[in-house]
N, C-alpha and C positions, 0 to 999 in steps of 0.2 A: 489598425492599431491593435496590438500583440493578446493572443489568446491567454490566459491564466488557467487553464485548465488541462485536463488531459481526455484525449478521445478516447472512445468505447476500445477503438484497438489497440492505442498504447496503453489502457489498465489488463487486456487479456495479455497482450504481452509480456507486462510487470508480472500478472499471475501468472502464467505459464513458466516464467526466468526461474519459480521459487521451486520446481522440481529438480532443479540443478544445485539448489544451495543447502548446505546444511539448514536442518530446523525447515525443512518445507512448509509444515503445519503454523508456527508460529507465525515467519513471513508472509503468507498468503494471508491470514487473521489482521495482522498490523497493514498492510496494503488497503484491503477489504474496511477496516474501521478508520482508514484516514480516507477512502475516497464516498464511501457511505455516510460517515458520520463527521466527515469535514474537517477529521484530528490535524492538528500540524504534528511537525517529526517531535517537536519539545515535549508536547503533550503524550504522544504516543510514549517518549522516552522514560517519562514519569511515572506511568502506570505500573500499579502494586497487583502483582498476580498471587 
């Protein structure tokens, strides 16, 4: 059966990639919210800040 989750190493790579993107703090926050709280992409996009 295929795994349906990211490994710790994959998450760390995603987080380190945010340093090379516009708005790194926002992107880091979105990745952490998805990982820690289990938000789906559609739920993250629907957030009002």
